[in-house]
N, C-alpha and C positions, 0 to 999 in steps of 0.2 A: 210317788207310786208309779210302778211300771205301767206303760200303756200297751204292753205286749198282748196281742190277740190271744184269747183262750177259747177252747171248744168244749162242749159237752160230749160225752161218749156217743150220743146219738148223732151229733154233727160230724164227729170223726168217722163214724160208720158210713155216713153218706159220702164223705170225701173219699174214703178207701173202697167204697162199694162192697162192704161186708156187713154182717149182722152186728148189732150193738152188743150182743152177748159175746161175740168174738172179741170186741174191743175190751170189754170187761175182763175177759180171760187174759188178753195181752197185758193189761195193766196189772192184774194179779200176779202174773208170772214175772213182771219186771221188764218185759220187752218194750213197753211204752211208758215213759215217765208221766206221772200225773200227780195232782195234789188235791186235797180235800178242803172244801169250805163248808164246815158243818157236816152235813150228810151228803153234800153234793160233790161230784167229782169233776175236775177240769183238767184239760190237756193244753199246754201252751203251744202256740204255733211253731216256735223253734224246735221244741221237742218232737212234735209231729214230723217236721221236716227231717230231723235226724233219723227218725224211724224209717221214713220213706227212702232216704238216701242209702241207709244200711240194707234195706230190703230190695232195692232197685236191681233189676236184672241188667247187667252190663253187657252191651252188645256193640259190635263194630258195624259200620255201614256195610251192607251186603257186598258192594263193589270192592271192598277192601279185604274180604275174607278169601282165603286161598286154601285149597284142599291139602296142600303140602305143608302148611304151617304146623308147628308143634301143638299138641293138644291144649296146653295152658294158654297159648295165644289165641287159639280158636275159641276157647271157652270164655275168654275175658275174665277169668277167675284168678285172683291172686294165688301164687304158688303155695303160700302158707295159710290157706284158708279152706274151710269146708262149708259148702252151702247145702244144707240138708233140707229136703222138701218133704213135708208131711205134717199131720196135725195131731197125732196121738201124743199124750202127755209123757209116754215113756221116752220120747225123743228128747224131752227136757232132761231126763235122767241120763240119757246117752251123752248129750253134749256136755253136761256137767262132769261126767267121768272123763271124757276126752280132754277137757280143759284142765283137769287136775293132773293128768299124766303128761300132757303136752301143752304147757301154758303159753307157748309161743304161737299156737295154732288158733286162728279166729274161727269159731264155729257160729255160723249164721243160719237162721231158720227162714224157710219159705213155706207159707201155710196153704199152698195150693192142694187141690184134690189129686187123686191118683193119676188120672189121664193127663191133666195139666202138668203134673210132675214129670211124667215120662216124656212129654213133649219138650219140657224145659231141659231135661237131660239130653235129648236129641239135639236141641238148639245150642247147648253148651252154656246155659245160664245158671245151672246148678250142677253139682257133681255127685250127689247121693240123693236118691229118691226112695220113698216107700210106696207100696201099692197093695191094694186088696180088691182085685178086679176078677169077678167070677165070669168064666166063659161057659155058656150053656151048651155049646156044641161039643166040648170036650169034658165038661164037668170038672174043670181044673181052675186054679187061680193063677193069675199074673203072667205066666209064661207066654200064652198066645198074644197078650197085649204088648209085652216087651218086644216080642218079635215083630209085631205090626208097626209099633210106634217108633222103633229105633232101627230102621232098615240100614243094613251095612255096618252096624256097630256091634262089636262083640261085647257081651255083657255077662256079669255074674249076678246071680240072684241068691240071697241068703235069707233064711227065715229069721224073723225078729220075734214073732209070737203067733199063737192062734187066739182068735177072739170069737166070742159068741155074738151073733148079730140077729136082730129080730125086730119086733114091734114094741114101741113105747105106747102104752095105753093108760087111761086113768086108773087110779087105785081101785082094785077089785074087778077091773075089766067089765064095767057095767054094760057095755054094748056087745060083749061076747065076741071080740075080734080075735080070731085064731088063725085064719088062713089068708092067703093072697087073694082068693076070690071074695073074701069079706070086704076088701077095699072098694069093691064096685057097688056095695049096698048104698041106696039113696040116703040112709041116715048116718053115713060115715063120711067124715071130712079128714083128708090127709094133709099133713105138712111135709113137703118133699125136701130133698137135698138138692144142691146145685148140680148142674150137668157136669159130668167128668169125675164126680166123687164116687168112691166105691159103693156107697149105699145106693146112690142113684142108678149106677150100672146094675147092681143086683136087682133092684126093682124092675128096671126096663128089661133085663134078661128074663126075669120070671114072667113078666107080661107077655113076652114073646113066646116062651115055652107054653104058657097056658092059653095063648091066643086071645088075650084080653086087650081091647082097645083102651089106650090111656084116657081117652075122652069119657070113659065110663066112670072115672075116678074123680070125685069132687075134691078140689084142692090140689090136683096134680101140678098145676103151674105155679103154686106158691112155694117159694124156696127159702131155706135157711142154710147157713154156711158151716155148721158144725154139728156134731152129734149132740153136744150139750145144749145148743140153741134149739134144736128140734125137740129134745126132751123137755126143755123148759116151756116151749110152746104148748105141748100136750098138758103139762102140769097146770098151766094157767087156764086150761079149758078152751083155748083158741083153736084147737084141732082135736080130733078123736084118736088119731094114730099118727105115728111117725116111724121112720126106720133108722136104726143105728146100733151101736155096740152096747153090750150089757154094762160095760164100765161106766158109761155116762148115766145109765139108769140108776146106778148105785149112788150117784152124786146129786140126784134131784129128788126132792120129796114128792109124795103124792102121785107117783106113777108106778106101774108094774111093767115088767119086761116079759114078752112072749117070744120064746126062742124059735128061730126059723132055720138058722144055718151056722155051722162052725166055719169061720173064714180064716184063710191064711194071710197073715200080714208080713210082707217081705220087704227087704231092703235091696235096692238095685244100684249097681255101679258099673262103670266101664271097665272091661278087663284090663285095658292098658294102664289103668290107675291102681290096680290091685296091689302091686308090689311097692308102691310109694309109702313112705313111713307113716303118714297120717292116716292112710286107708288101712294099713296093717294095724295101726293102733285102734281104729274103729272096730275092726273085726275082733281084735283081742278083747276089747271092752265088752262086746255083746256075748262073747264066750266066757267071760269071767264070772266067778262065783259072786263077786261083789255086786255086779250089775244084775245078775239073775236074782239074787236074794232080795235086792231092793225092789225090783219089779214084782217079784212074787208077793212081797209084803203089801203091795197096793191092792192085790186081788183083781180078779176079772181077766187074767191072762193064763194061757197054757204055754209053758216054756219048754215043753218036752223036746222040741227040735230047734230051739234058739241057737243061731250060729251055724246051722248046717247048710251046706250048699244045696240049693234046690234046683238050680239051673245054670248051665254053662252054654250060653246062647250065641 
C-alpha cells in the first residue's frame, strides 16, 4: 500500500488559504485531482503539489528585470500559454473553447479576485484578467481601476457579460433584508467576501456613498473566497446575508436573491498582446455564437454587449 500523504478538502483549504467550498469546486471542475473513499474525499500530496506548481506565479528576481526586455520575458509566461485570472464559471467555458480551436495553447486559471488580478497583470504573472469593480465617483465599472492599477500600461477592456449582483438571504427573506442600510441592523449578521474581490469593493463603495461605518455591520470581518461559498454560508444559517451574483444563488438551495445592481463583467489584456494569435483566438471565441449560446444556456448572464470594446486605456 502506498504511504503517500493525503489531505481532506479542509486541510487543502488551510494549505492554500482558501475556502473549503472553493476546494470542492476545484475538484468538481477537475482542476485538482482527488479520489473517494466511500463518501469521503482525499487529495494526495503529489497531486496538490502539481496543482500548486501549475498555478504558481513565475517571477524573476527584481534585480534581473529590465524595462527594455520583451514582454514575454518580463512576464515570465510561456509564449504558448494563457493565464486567465478570474473566478466565474464562464471562464471554464472560454478555456474549453480556446483549447478546442488551439490545442497547442496551454490555458491556465488563476482564481484571484478582481483587484489582485489587475495587480497580477501589472506585475506580469498573468496575461488576461477579468474584473467587476464599481467606482462610486464615476458610477462606472472597471475603467477607473484599470487606469489606477496598471500605470504606464496600455490596455484593452472587452465586455464578457453583465451580471445581477445583490444579497443572498434565507428562503422567503424572513428578516426582510432589502437595502444596504439593513446590513447595520443589530439582528443581521453578514458573511463578507475577501478584500480585492468585486463584491467586497461594491460593498465598501456603497458604505462610502451612504456614510456607513463598517464597524456597524456584524460579521463584516468574516470572509469567504467565492460567491458560491458565501451563498452556501447563508443557506446553512451561519449568516443572514451575503453579497454576490445571481448565478450562484441559482445553484444553492434554500436561499433567495435580492437584486441591488447590474454589474459589468469585463476581460482586460495588454494592448501589445492583442494582435498575437492566441489573444485573437480568445476574442474570436467570446464573439462566437457557439460561446454565447453555451453561456446563454447556463442562465444568469446578459450577453448583449459580449465581445464589445469597452475601453482603450
